[in-house]
C-alpha positions as CSV (number, residue, x, y, z in Angstrom):
1,M,-50.1,-31.1,-9.8
2,V,-48.0,-32.0,-6.7
3,R,-45.9,-34.5,-8.9
4,T,-45.0,-31.8,-11.4
5,A,-44.2,-29.6,-8.7
6,L,-41.9,-32.2,-7.4
7,W,-40.1,-32.8,-10.6
8,M,-39.8,-29.2,-10.9
9,L,-38.2,-28.8,-7.6
10,A,-35.8,-31.9,-8.2
11,G,-34.8,-30.4,-11.4
12,L,-34.0,-26.9,-9.9
13,V,-31.8,-28.7,-7.2
14,L,-29.9,-30.7,-9.6
15,G,-29.4,-27.4,-11.8
16,V,-28.0,-25.8,-8.9
17,I,-25.6,-28.7,-7.5
18,L,-24.4,-28.8,-11.2
19,H,-23.8,-25.1,-11.4
20,V,-21.9,-25.0,-8.2
21,G,-19.9,-28.2,-9.1
22,I,-18.9,-26.6,-12.5
23,I,-18.0,-23.3,-10.9
24,L,-15.6,-24.6,-8.1
25,S,-13.8,-27.3,-10.5
26,L,-13.0,-24.3,-13.2
27,P,-9.9,-23.3,-11.2
28,A,-8.4,-26.8,-10.8
29,L,-9.2,-27.4,-14.7
30,A,-7.2,-23.9,-16.0
31,R,-4.1,-24.7,-17.9
32,E,-2.6,-21.4,-17.1
33,D,-2.8,-20.1,-13.6
34,I,-1.0,-17.2,-11.7
35,W,1.8,-19.9,-10.3
36,T,2.6,-21.1,-14.1
37,R,2.8,-17.3,-15.2
38,V,5.0,-16.7,-12.2
39,S,7.0,-19.9,-12.6
40,G,7.7,-18.6,-16.4
41,L,9.7,-15.7,-14.9
42,E,13.2,-16.1,-14.1
43,N,12.9,-15.2,-10.6
44,L,13.8,-18.3,-8.3
45,N,15.4,-16.6,-5.2
46,R,15.9,-13.2,-6.8
47,F,13.2,-10.6,-7.6
48,T,12.3,-10.1,-11.1
49,V,10.9,-6.2,-11.5
50,L,7.9,-6.5,-14.3
51,A,8.0,-4.3,-17.3
52,D,5.8,-1.3,-17.4
53,V,2.3,-1.9,-18.7
54,S,0.6,0.5,-21.4
55,A,-2.6,0.8,-22.8
56,G,-3.4,-1.3,-25.5
57,E,-0.3,-3.9,-24.9
58,E,-0.7,-7.2,-23.6
59,N,-1.1,-7.2,-19.8
60,P,-1.1,-11.0,-18.5
61,F,-1.2,-10.3,-15.1
62,E,-3.5,-7.7,-15.3
63,L,-1.3,-5.3,-13.6
64,D,-2.2,-1.6,-12.7
65,P,0.0,0.8,-15.0
66,E,0.5,3.2,-12.2
67,I,2.3,0.7,-10.2
68,L,5.7,-0.7,-10.3
69,Y,5.9,-4.8,-9.3
70,A,8.6,-7.0,-8.2
71,V,7.9,-11.0,-8.0
72,C,10.1,-13.5,-6.5
73,R,9.6,-17.1,-6.1
74,I,11.3,-19.3,-3.4
75,N,11.2,-22.8,-2.2
76,L,11.0,-23.6,1.4
77,E,11.8,-27.2,1.5
78,E,15.5,-26.8,2.4
79,A,15.4,-23.4,4.2
80,P,13.1,-20.7,5.3
81,G,12.8,-17.8,3.0
82,A,14.0,-14.2,3.1
83,V,12.7,-10.9,1.9
84,S,14.8,-7.9,2.8
85,G,15.6,-4.4,1.8
86,R,14.9,-0.7,2.0
87,L,12.0,0.8,-0.1
88,P,11.4,4.4,-0.8
89,D,9.1,6.7,1.4
90,A,6.1,6.1,-0.8
91,F,3.1,3.8,-0.7
92,W,4.2,0.2,-1.0
93,T,2.7,-3.3,-0.1
94,V,4.3,-6.5,0.1
95,S,2.3,-10.2,-0.4
96,V,3.1,-13.7,-0.1
97,F,1.4,-16.1,-2.0
98,D,1.4,-19.7,-2.1
99,S,1.5,-22.1,-5.5
100,T,-2.4,-22.6,-5.5
101,G,-2.5,-18.5,-5.6
102,R,-3.7,-18.2,-2.1
103,A,-2.7,-15.0,-0.4
104,V,-0.7,-16.1,2.8
105,Y,0.1,-13.0,3.9
106,G,-0.1,-9.1,3.0
107,T,0.9,-5.9,4.7
108,T,1.6,-2.1,3.5
109,N,4.2,0.4,5.1
110,R,1.4,2.0,6.8
111,S,1.3,-0.6,9.2
112,G,4.4,1.0,11.0
113,I,7.0,-0.9,9.3
114,G,8.5,2.1,7.7
115,Q,10.9,1.7,4.7
116,I,12.7,-1.2,5.8
117,L,11.3,-4.6,4.9
118,Q,12.4,-7.7,6.7
119,L,10.2,-10.9,6.0
120,G,10.8,-14.4,6.9
121,I,8.7,-17.3,5.4
122,F,8.4,-20.5,7.0
123,N,7.0,-23.9,6.4
124,P,5.3,-25.5,9.3
125,A,8.1,-27.8,10.3
126,Q,10.4,-24.3,10.2
127,T,7.9,-22.7,12.2
128,R,7.8,-25.4,14.9
129,L,11.7,-25.3,15.1
130,L,11.5,-21.7,15.5
131,A,8.8,-21.9,18.5
132,E,11.6,-24.2,20.0
133,Q,14.1,-21.5,19.7
134,Q,16.2,-23.8,17.4
135,L,16.3,-21.1,14.5
136,D,17.9,-17.8,15.1
137,I,16.0,-14.8,13.7
138,T,17.0,-10.9,13.7
139,E,15.0,-8.7,15.8
140,G,11.9,-6.9,13.7
141,L,11.6,-9.7,11.3
142,L,7.9,-10.2,10.2
143,I,7.2,-13.8,10.4
144,V,4.9,-15.6,7.8
145,E,4.0,-19.3,7.8
146,S,3.0,-21.2,4.6
147,R,1.5,-24.5,4.6
148,L,2.9,-25.1,1.0
149,D,6.5,-24.8,0.2
150,D,6.3,-23.0,-3.1
151,V,5.6,-19.5,-2.4
152,F,5.8,-16.1,-4.3
153,V,6.5,-12.7,-3.0
154,V,4.9,-9.6,-5.0
155,V,6.1,-6.1,-3.7
156,R,4.1,-3.3,-5.1
157,L,5.5,0.2,-5.2
158,A,3.3,3.4,-6.0
159,P,5.3,6.4,-7.3
160,P,4.0,9.7,-6.3
161,H,5.3,11.2,-9.7
162,P,6.4,9.8,-13.2
163,A,9.6,11.4,-12.7
164,V,10.8,9.0,-9.9
165,R,9.9,5.6,-11.6
166,A,13.2,4.9,-12.6
167,R,14.6,5.5,-9.2
168,F,12.0,3.4,-7.7
169,R,12.5,0.4,-10.4
170,S,16.1,0.6,-9.3
171,Q,15.2,0.1,-5.5
172,L,12.8,-2.5,-6.2
173,S,15.6,-4.4,-8.2
174,G,17.9,-4.0,-5.1
175,L,15.8,-6.1,-2.8
176,D,17.1,-9.4,-1.6
177,C,15.1,-12.6,-1.8
178,G,15.8,-16.1,-1.3
179,N,16.7,-18.7,1.3
180,A,17.9,-17.7,4.6
């Protein structure tokens, strides 16, 4: 009886270990992750405003159809990244992700930023230079550090009414993105 219980317990423990191992390894085995999808866009050092999504259409990024999205990729090897521009007086968010899809930074206009977006993205070596005051930055710049050199920035903008979508799209396409 005790021997049977030990075998059952060993089988249960082995099953849990295998289950957790498989679940944790699945993202590494995925052929098409978010970085692959973003890299497929022509958006290195410039924002690409993503097309509107309608019900029943293909939605590879799983976007909310009520929100406007702009995406920009930046490589930090040679120089820090910079994102700047003026956004409408409506709810917006900005997020920085590294090439693994991990969120490095995120904020909204409700955090006291207002309509002006000024974001500097630095790798660890550039952050050290910044701390040693060897890099000049403008006042009011939000500073973000990424462990990895390949990052992408996503700006989400929520138009309060469908009539302003075209104007808000235009403002998103006017944002600057690239290396400083």
